[in-house]
C-alpha positions as CSV (number, residue, x, y, z in Angstrom):
1,E,59.8,40.2,0.0
2,Q,59.5,39.7,2.9
3,V,56.2,39.3,4.0
4,V,55.1,41.2,7.3
5,T,52.4,40.5,10.3
6,A,50.5,43.7,11.3
7,Q,47.3,45.3,11.5
8,P,46.4,47.2,7.7
9,H,47.0,50.7,9.2
10,Q,50.4,50.2,11.1
11,V,51.6,48.4,7.1
12,K,50.1,52.1,5.8
13,V,52.1,53.7,9.1
14,Q,55.2,51.4,8.1
15,V,55.1,52.3,4.3
16,L,55.1,56.6,5.1
17,A,57.9,55.2,7.4
18,N,59.8,54.3,4.1
19,G,59.1,57.6,2.4
20,H,56.7,56.0,-0.6
21,E,53.1,55.7,-1.0
22,P,52.4,51.9,-3.1
23,E,50.7,52.3,-6.2
24,E,48.2,49.2,-5.3
25,P,47.8,48.4,-1.4
26,P,49.0,46.2,-0.2
27,P,48.1,43.0,0.5
28,L,46.5,42.0,3.9
29,P,49.1,41.5,6.7
30,N,46.9,38.4,8.1
31,L,44.8,36.0,7.5
32,S,41.8,37.1,9.6
33,L,39.2,38.5,7.5
34,H,39.7,35.7,4.5
35,T,39.6,33.5,7.5
36,E,36.1,36.0,8.4
37,M,35.1,35.8,4.7
38,K,35.3,31.7,4.4
39,R,33.7,31.3,7.2
40,L,30.4,33.2,5.6
41,A,30.7,32.0,3.1
42,L,30.0,28.8,4.4
43,Y,27.5,29.7,6.4
44,A,25.6,31.1,3.1
45,Q,26.3,27.9,2.1
46,E,25.5,26.0,4.7
47,M,22.1,28.1,5.0
48,T,21.2,27.8,0.6
49,R,21.6,24.0,1.6
50,E,19.0,24.5,4.8
51,N,17.0,27.4,2.0
52,T,17.1,24.1,0.0
53,R,16.1,20.9,2.0
54,L,13.5,23.3,3.4
55,S,12.2,24.4,0.2
56,Q,11.3,20.7,-1.1
57,Q,9.9,20.0,2.3
58,N,7.6,23.1,1.4
59,A,7.2,21.7,-2.0
60,G,6.1,18.0,-0.7
61,L,3.8,19.5,2.4
62,R,2.1,21.6,-0.8
63,R,1.4,18.6,-2.5
64,E,0.2,16.6,0.1
65,L,-2.7,19.0,0.8
66,T,-3.6,20.1,-2.4
67,S,-3.8,15.9,-2.5
68,K,-5.4,15.9,0.5
69,A,-7.6,19.0,-0.9
70,D,-8.6,17.1,-3.9
71,N,-10.0,14.0,-2.2
72,L,-11.6,15.8,0.1
73,D,-13.5,18.2,-2.7
74,R,-14.4,14.1,-3.9
75,E,-15.7,13.2,-1.1
76,H,-17.8,15.9,-0.2
77,T,-19.6,15.5,-4.3
78,A,-20.2,12.2,-3.4
79,L,-21.4,12.5,-0.5
80,S,-23.6,16.0,-1.6
81,R,-24.7,13.4,-4.2
82,E,-25.2,10.9,-2.1
83,N,-28.0,13.4,0.0
84,T,-29.5,14.7,-3.2
85,W,-30.3,10.9,-3.4
86,L,-31.7,10.3,-0.3
87,R,-33.3,13.3,-0.3
88,A,-35.2,12.1,-3.4
89,Q,-35.9,8.6,-1.6
90,L,-37.4,10.4,1.4
91,L,-39.8,12.6,-0.6
92,H,-41.2,9.2,-2.5
93,A,-41.5,7.7,0.9
94,E,-43.5,10.6,2.0
95,E,-45.7,10.1,-1.0
96,L,-46.5,6.5,0.2
97,R,-47.1,7.2,3.1
98,R,-49.7,10.0,2.3
99,E,-50.7,7.2,-0.5
100,L,-51.1,4.2,2.4
101,T,-52.8,6.5,4.8
102,N,-55.2,7.5,2.4
103,T,-55.8,4.2,0.9
104,L,-56.1,2.6,5.1
105,Q,-58.8,5.5,5.1
106,M,-60.7,5.2,2.5
107,N,-60.7,0.8,3.4
108,Q,-62.2,1.7,6.8
109,S,-64.9,4.1,4.8
110,N,-65.3,2.0,2.7
111,T,-65.5,-1.3,5.3
112,S,-67.3,0.8,7.6
113,L,-69.7,1.8,4.8
114,S,-70.4,-1.9,3.7
115,L,-71.4,-3.1,7.2
116,E,-73.9,-0.1,7.1
117,N,-74.9,-1.7,3.9
118,E,-75.1,-5.3,5.0
119,R,-77.1,-4.1,8.6
120,L,-79.4,-2.1,5.3
121,R,-79.9,-4.7,3.7
122,V,-81.3,-7.0,6.5
123,Q,-83.0,-4.4,7.9
124,L,-85.1,-4.1,4.2
125,Y,-85.5,-8.0,4.0
126,Q,-86.9,-8.1,6.8
127,A,-89.6,-4.4,5.8
128,D,-90.4,-6.8,2.3
129,A,-90.4,-10.3,4.9
130,L,-92.8,-8.1,6.8
131,E,-94.9,-6.6,4.3
132,R,-94.9,-9.8,2.1
133,E,-96.6,-11.0,5.4
């Protein structure tokens, strides 16, 4: 057999010129289509490798993001608990301040009443002394 280098439409013209129609289509006379298909196949392989790499990178980033979100959630929970505890401590401190303020007021009142009581006792003692005289 003889290999013919020609465009597909030229092969068809030559076959018709010879007077018989082949039962199978003739093989491509040049390698340009085969080369283009091979180039596209290599490009598809490269794209598949790139997609795989990007998919793996996305999965890693997703895991990292999930881990960071979990850590933030744990920190938020811990801070929320601490905040609740600090609020309780603040309420307790405010109660102690009110108690201390009340105690100081009562102490001042007691001091003033004691001074008044002492003054009245002195006056009573003086009045008793004058009455005895």
